[in-house]
N, C-alpha and C positions, 0 to 999 in steps of 0.2 A: 462192186455190184450196186446198181441202183435199186433201192428198196422202196416199198410202198409207204407213203406218208399217211398217218392217221389223220382223219378229218373230223372236226367238231360235228356232232356231239359224242364221238367215240369215248366211252368211259375210261379207256386206258390212258387218255390224256390227263386224267385226274390223279393218276398214280404218282406218289412222291418217290423220286429216284434215290438210290443208295450210292454211297461213295464207292469209288473204284479202289480195290485193294491190290489187284495184280496188274502191273504194267507189263503186259506180255503180248504175244502174237495175236491173241484173241482181241485185245484192246486195239491193237494196230489195225486189224482187219475191220473192226467196227468204225474206227476213224476214217479209213479209206472209203468204206461204204457210205458213211455220212457225207463225206466230201463230194463223192460222185452224185449222191442223191440231191444234195443242196444245189450243185451246179445244174443238174438235169432239170430241176424245177425252178431255176432262176431265182434262188433265194440268196440272202446275205448271211443267214445264220440258220442253224439247225441243232436242236437238242435231241439226244438219243431217244428220249421217250416218244418223240414224234414219229419214230420208226418202230415203236413198241419195245424198246430196250430201256428198262428202268435203272439206268446208271447215270451218275453225275458227269456227263460228257457232253460238250458242245463244240461246234465248229462255227467260226465266223470269218467271212471274207468280204470286206467292203469293196465296192467298185471304186476305181480310180477316176480321175477327171474325164477320161474318155468313156466312162461307163462300163469299163471292162474289169473283170476280176482276175488279178494276177495271182496264180497259184502260190507264188513266193510270199504273198501277203496273208495266206491262210493262217489263222490262229486256232490251234487245238487247245481246248480248255478242259481240264479234268479236275473234279472236286472243287469247283469255284466257290468263293465266299467274298462278300463285300465287307471290307474292314471299316471303311468310312465313306460318308456321302454328304454332299452339300449342294445347295442351289436347286433350281427347278427349271425344267425345260419341257415344252410341249412339242410333240413331233407326230406327224401322221404315220402311223404304223400299219403294217399288214402282216400276215402270217401264213405260212405254207399249210397250216392246219385249219385255216379259215380263209380258203381261197377267194380272191376277188372282192374282199371286204377291207376297207381302209378307214381308219378313224383316228382323230387326235387323241393322244395319250400323254399324261403328265408323268414325268420321271425325274430322278435326280440328275442334275447336270454334270456333276463331277463325282467320280467314285474312285476309291482306292480298293484294289482287289488282290486276292491271293488265289493262285491255282497251280496246278502241276501240268507239265508237258507230257508227251507220250512216253518219255523215259523216266518219269517220276521226279523230275527236277522242279523244285518250288520256284515260282515266279511271283513277284509282287510288282504291281504297276498302278499308275494313276491314269485313269481314262476319262475322256470328255467327249463331247459331240456325239456323232452317230455311233462310235464304238461303245461309248458308255450306255447309250440307249439299247443297242443290240445286245450287249452283255446282260443288262437287266431284263430285257424281253426273254432271252433264252434261259436265264436263271429262273424266271417265273415258271417256265415249262417244267424245270427239274423239281419244282415245288408243287406241281400239279395245277398250275394256274395258266389261264390264257389272257391275252391282252383285253379281250372283250369284257372281262370281269372288272376292269378299271373304268368302264364307261358309266356315265350317269344313268340313273334309273330309267329316264325317258329314252335315252339313246339305246340302252340295252333292250328295252321292250320293242323298240322299232327294229333293231337288229334281229331279234328272235322271230318277229313276224315275217320279215323279209327272208330270213334264212330258211324257215320252214317252207315257205313258198318255193324257194329255189330248190330245196331238197325234193319236193314233190314233182317239180318239173324234170328233175334228173331221172326219176324212176319210170 
């Protein structure tokens, strides 16, 4: 089921998510809904809090060379943590909760992560490139943060002004 994505400045996006304890049918349903919601909105990642569920759950599916998302490449990530990080990379990010806004954000280039899959099996991996960026972006959501918080003071002020104008136009 495609669910509604919360849009900034919805206060629920500030909620810090809690670890998943039960790896059950309810979790599996959440993962399926998140996948469908992400695909329906043409995203490459989605955190559960973006659909109003304060659990440490994310899904990521990067597009291939043809620009398509192969469902076989979907990564379901539960209770993620970054164990190590190094380097620095700047990438133009966007967010389903801040539609039609893109800005350069600096993140760690290489990260070592630990998370669980839908069955509760622990996975440790080293990530780099867009996968590392997407992982950090989505993990920020679980901690109640949006990528716009990483912008410089001047860029953030400019964003807030443009965003308020855009919200007025929608009403």
